[in-house]
ZAPABA-177930 format. One record per residue: residue in three letters; x, y, z of N, C-alpha, C in turn. Coordinates in steps of 0.02 Angstrom, whole numbers, plus 50000, padded with zeros to 5 digits. Layout:
ZAPABA-177930
  rest  n.east  n.north   n.up  ca.east  ca.north  ca.up  c.east  c.north   c.up
   ALA       X        Y      Z        X         Y      Z       X        Y      Z
...
END
This chain:
ZAPABA-177930
  rest  n.east  n.north   n.up  ca.east  ca.north  ca.up  c.east  c.north   c.up
   MET   47462    47510  51962    47504     47453  52001   47570    47468  52046
   VAL   47598    47508  52010    47666     47511  52025   47681    47605  52020
   GLU   47736    47631  52033    47740     47678  52044   47820    47688  52042
   ILE   47838    47751  52003    47908     47745  52019   47946    47802  52070
   VAL   48000    47794  52121    47996     47826  52185   48078    47859  52152
   ASP   48093    47911  52164    48169     47949  52150   48194    47916  52181
   LEU   48260    47907  52157    48318     47856  52230   48350    47939  52244
   PRO   48381    47928  52290    48438     47993  52312   48493    47983  52272
   THR   48535    48011  52243    48610     47984  52213   48663    48017  52268
   LEU   48709    47979  52255    48776     47968  52284   48823    47993  52254
   PRO   48850    48041  52261    48905     48070  52211   48980    48015  52211
   LYS   49038    48022  52167    49081     47985  52172   49129    47996  52233
   GLY   49163    47947  52252    49188     47963  52301   49197    47933  52391
   GLU   49225    47955  52432    49218     47918  52500   49146    47904  52529
   LEU   49131    47853  52566    49066     47852  52594   49081    47858  52667
   ALA   49020    47873  52694    49036     47891  52780   49061    47820  52799
   ASP   49024    47768  52786    49023     47694  52803   49024    47678  52744
   GLU   49058    47594  52754    49050     47534  52731   48974    47505  52709
   THR   48962    47497  52645    48924     47515  52621   48885    47442  52572
   THR   48834    47410  52569    48828     47364  52507   48825    47400  52470
   LEU   48847    47364  52396    48844     47404  52313   48840    47332  52280
   ILE   48753    47332  52250    48733     47291  52221   48737    47317  52135
   ASP   48793    47274  52088    48783     47288  52029   48748    47266  51979
   LEU   48734    47275  51919    48661     47267  51879   48712    47191  51875
   GLU   48785    47161  51853    48779     47098  51851   48774    47048  51914
   GLN   48775    47063  51961    48771     47029  52025   48692    47021  52030
   VAL   48640    47024  51982    48572     47029  52001   48553    46958  51940
   GLU   48528    46901  51950    48506     46854  51909   48445    46893  51856
   SER   48438    46889  51808    48391     46902  51747   48322    46842  51776
   ARG   48267    46851  51775    48211     46829  51777   48224    46791  51846
   GLN   48246    46822  51870    48248     46763  51960   48245    46820  52031
   ALA   48270    46874  52019    48269     46917  52074   48318    46888  52114
   PHE   48360    46859  52135    48421     46834  52170   48484    46877  52172
   ILE   48525    46894  52228    48575     46904  52219   48626    46877  52233
   HIS   48668    46871  52167    48697     46796  52178   48782    46832  52208
   SER   48782    46895  52210    48850     46919  52257   48820    46995  52271
   PHE   48878    47023  52298    48879     47093  52322   48959    47119  52350
   GLU   48970    47162  52342    49033     47206  52365   49010    47260  52428
   LEU   49047    47261  52485    49064     47299  52516   49107    47347  52519
   VAL   49079    47400  52509    49147     47462  52482   49126    47510  52519
   ASP   49198    47554  52553    49169     47629  52566   49194    47677  52516
   VAL   49220    47667  52467    49227     47722  52420   49174    47702  52346
   ILE   49166    47734  52316    49126     47727  52253   49172    47777  52198
   GLY   49163    47739  52124    49207     47790  52086   49165    47812  52027
   SER   49104    47810  52038    49051     47847  51995   48985    47848  52037
   GLN   48927    47898  52010    48874     47910  52042   48855    47860  52061
   LYS   48800    47849  52110    48763     47775  52134   48707    47796  52161
   VAL   48648    47763  52157    48599     47770  52190   48576    47724  52254
   ARG   48556    47769  52296    48531     47744  52368   48463    47726  52368
   PHE   48441    47643  52393    48376     47602  52362   48340    47628  52419
   ASP   48326    47698  52456    48290     47727  52512   48230    47736  52462
   GLY   48172    47707  52510    48102     47716  52476   48073    47668  52429
   CYS   48090    47621  52415    48095     47590  52354   48075    47523  52377
   GLU   48016    47474  52365    48022     47408  52378   48064    47376  52327
   PHE   48056    47400  52255    48099     47343  52224   48126    47396  52187
   ALA   48180    47371  52148    48207     47400  52083   48225    47366  52011
   PHE   48213    47411  51948    48196     47364  51891   48269    47391  51858
   ALA   48306    47372  51825    48351     47376  51778   48331    47405  51710
   LYS   48333    47461  51694    48322     47491  51638   48375    47477  51589
   LEU   48415    47464  51595    48465     47432  51539   48464    47383  51534
   GLU   48431    47365  51458    48442     47282  51446   48368    47269  51458
   PRO   48339    47298  51472    48260     47285  51479   48241    47207  51487
   TYR   48246    47178  51440    48210     47131  51409   48249    47083  51466
   LEU   48305    47065  51483    48337     47035  51537   48299    47045  51615
   ALA   48264    47065  51611    48213     47088  51658   48254    47058  51752
   LYS   48297    47114  51772    48330     47099  51819   48300    47152  51859
   ILE   48266    47122  51907    48235     47145  51963   48256    47144  52048
   LEU   48256    47176  52066    48319     47180  52146   48271    47217  52194
   LEU   48259    47156  52250    48248     47179  52313   48300    47182  52348
   PRO   48313    47264  52368    48351     47309  52400   48369    47276  52445
   PRO   48419    47255  52500    48434     47242  52567   48448    47333  52599
   ASP   48431    47331  52671    48437     47391  52673   48487    47419  52699
   GLY   48486    47502  52668    48554     47505  52660   48618    47522  52611
   ALA   48586    47469  52545    48598     47478  52494   48611    47506  52451
   ILE   48671    47521  52383    48682     47560  52332   48657    47537  52294
   GLY   48670    47572  52234    48681     47535  52159   48694    47589  52098
   SER   48698    47526  52041    48705     47575  51985   48654    47628  51971
   THR   48657    47689  51937    48598     47739  51909   48552    47718  51864
   GLU   48586    47648  51839    48533     47620  51768   48473    47575  51827
   TRP   48465    47572  51891    48422     47542  51937   48359    47618  51936
   VAL   48305    47580  51918    48245     47631  51955   48198    47600  51982
   GLY   48206    47647  52049    48148     47633  52112   48086    47619  52101
   MET   48054    47562  52145    47988     47556  52111   47948    47534  52193
   LYS   47879    47552  52193    47849     47535  52236   47778    47518  52218
   ARG   47733    47474  52256    47683     47461  52246   47621    47495  52260
   ARG   47563    47510  52213    47510     47565  52235   47466    47546  52278
   ASN   47467    47468  52278    47418     47418  52319   47451    47386  52341
   GLN   47444    47401  52420    47477     47344  52482   47450    47294  52486
   ARG   47402    47260  52453    47352     47212  52451   47388    47149  52418
   ILE   47439    47185  52352    47450     47149  52319   47556    47120  52341
   PRO   47531    47051  52347    47607     47017  52363   47655    47048  52343
   LEU   47716    47074  52347    47757     47086  52332   47812    47046  52289
   THR   47801    46985  52325    47816     46930  52254   47790    46917  52194
   VAL   47728    46908  52220    47676     46897  52145   47686    46962  52112
   LEU   47702    47020  52119    47700     47082  52093   47758    47072  52040
   ILE   47834    47066  52077    47891     47056  52042   47884    47003  51994
   TYR   47880    46942  52013    47864     46861  51960   47814    46910  51905
   LEU   47757    46919  51914    47727     46961  51864   47782    46972  51818
   MET   47800    47042  51845    47845     47084  51799   47889    47054  51755
   MET   47925    46975  51776    47974     46952  51753   47950    46894  51687
   LEU   47884    46886  51690    47866     46876  51612   47876    46863  51565
   PRO   47899    46786  51529    47917     46815  51463   47883    46853  51435
   GLN   47791    46870  51422    47776     46922  51389   47788    46990  51395
   LEU   47812    47012  51450    47822     47065  51487   47876    47072  51447
   CYS   47934    47032  51480    48015     47047  51428   48022    47053  51361
   GLU   47952    47018  51335    47973     47049  51266   47918    47120  51235
   ALA   47884    47140  51287    47864     47199  51287   47911    47246  51307
   TYR   47950    47237  51352    48009     47278  51363   48072    47292  51299
   ARG   48065    47238  51280    48120     47228  51226   48095    47278  51171
   ARG   48032    47287  51148    47980     47331  51098   47992    47403  51140
   LEU   48002    47414  51202    47992     47478  51220   48086    47523  51244
   GLN   48127    47472  51226    48195     47479  51241   48186    47529  51185
   SER   48255    47575  51178    48286     47604  51132   48372    47605  51130
   GLY   48407    47628  51089    48485     47603  51073   48517    47548  51062
   LYS   48551    47537  51017    48575     47475  50988   48634    47443  51046
   ARG   48680    47486  51061    48739     47451  51103   48719    47435  51165
   HIS   48694    47483  51195    48654     47498  51270   48588    47498  51276
   ALA   48550    47481  51248    48486     47482  51255   48456    47483  51326
   ARG   48418    47538  51340    48367     47563  51394   48305    47572  51363
   LEU   48264    47582  51424    48188     47590  51429   48163    47663  51474
   ASP   48120    47692  51439    48110     47746  51473   48073    47738  51535
   PRO   48077    47726  51585    48045     47723  51659   47967    47733  51649
   ASP   47962    47786  51637    47880     47807  51620   47857    47762  51569
   GLU   47877    47742  51520    47828     47692  51478   47825    47604  51509
   LEU   47863    47605  51542    47857     47560  51586   47772    47546  51604
   LEU   47762    47602  51628    47695     47617  51670   47663    47624  51636
   ASP   47657    47636  51569    47599     47624  51522   47597    47580  51488
   LEU   47615    47501  51528    47603     47450  51499   47556    47437  51537
   ARG   47493    47388  51515    47435     47358  51553   47414    47285  51545
   VAL   47424    47257  51610    47433     47186  51617   47376    47180  51674
   GLU   47348    47092  51640    47315     47057  51660   47326    47033  51729
   PHE   47285    47048  51777    47320     47020  51834   47283    46976  51881
   PRO   47313    46922  51926    47262     46882  51935   47210    46912  51976
   GLY   47151    46867  52004    47092     46888  52048   47129    46893  52117
   GLU   47113    46936  52152    47117     46952  52224   47135    46877  52269
   ASP   47071    46836  52249    47056     46759  52279   47125    46726  52258
   GLN   47162    46746  52200    47217     46688  52188   47268    46722  52237
   LEU   47284    46796  52241    47343     46801  52272   47381    46770  52314
   GLU   47359    46742  52381    47391     46713  52421   47401    46648  52398
   ALA   47389    46621  52374    47396     46540  52338   47458    46538  52282
   LEU   47457    46605  52247    47487     46620  52198   47578    46647  52222
   GLU   47576    46693  52302    47607     46708  52325   47664    46641  52380
   ALA   47614    46606  52405    47653     46526  52432   47666    46501  52399
   GLU   47634    46471  52316    47680     46444  52264   47755    46476  52245
   ILE   47754    46520  52231    47813     46566  52233   47856    46566  52273
   VAL   47835    46565  52341    47895     46568  52403   47916    46487  52398
   ARG   47889    46446  52386    47896     46368  52390   47941    46352  52335
   ILE   47923    46388  52290    47974     46352  52215   48044    46413  52205
   ARG   48024    46476  52242    48105     46494  52257   48141    46473  52309
   GLY   48099    46440  52369    48147     46396  52406   48181    46345  52384
   ARG   48137    46304  52338    48173     46238  52303   48224    46269  52256
   ILE   48226    46309  52222    48271     46327  52175   48337    46355  52217
   LEU   48324    46382  52276    48382     46401  52312   48416    46345  52345
   GLN   48377    46285  52360    48410     46216  52366   48451    46183  52336
   LEU   48397    46175  52283    48452     46164  52216   48529    46180  52212
   ARG   48517    46263  52217    48563     46279  52207   48627    46274  52242
   GLU   48634    46255  52302    48654     46247  52359   48689    46178  52355
   GLN   48640    46113  52333    48669     46067  52311   48717    46070  52266
   GLN   48701    46101  52209    48756     46103  52161   48811    46130  52172
   GLN   48821    46176  52204    48888     46230  52247   48906    46165  52269
   ALA   48879    46111  52322    48908     46079  52360   48945    46017  52304
   VAL   48920    45995  52259    48943     45957  52197   48998    45989  52173
   ARG   48997    46047  52147    49047     46084  52112   49118    46087  52161
   ALA   49098    46112  52224    49156     46095  52266   49200    46030  52281
   GLN   49153    45977  52281    49171     45913  52281   49225    45902  52205
   VAL   49205    45918  52147    49233     45909  52103   49291    45949  52119
   ASP   49297    46005  52115    49350     46050  52121   49414    46021  52151
   ASP   49389    46021  52221    49431     45954  52263   49462    45918  52236
   LEU   49457    45875  52172    49483     45801  52144   49531    45843  52120
   PHE   49535    45901  52085    49582     45935  52039   49643    45965  52103
   GLU   49626    45975  52163    49670     46006  52208   49701    45965  52259
   THR   49695    45899  52227    49748     45860  52293   49783    45829  52236
END
């Protein structure tokens, strides 16, 4: 269903151009939403460029199911594993939300090793077998996921507006 993409690495130091940096903490667990990012022209440690992948999966604390749909030209932590679909007929949104199901998060927890900074071996991720929805259901699932993601974003905007109103009360 998916395959690993070898992501090119960038050494620490100055970058040729200002670049979008997406760290693990900037991606929400089980949502595939980037809540913030930085524009950088210098990096303090080695990073990966998301070239050639459709999405990235965080191998650090994999039970959090942090999945990233990287913007063009973005870079990130070496804890990201680049991935792409083997079958382009499978909608990307359906695939990544399938990978964020609670049952799979539990499977990731069982595959991780290390106590303090638990990680998943990406090759073991590929060994997981999942019952996939029938092809006749994919289009409807994709439409429903897109609709629900849109509603989540709409509710978050409303929440931020209300939060700003409360904050304004204390600034005056």
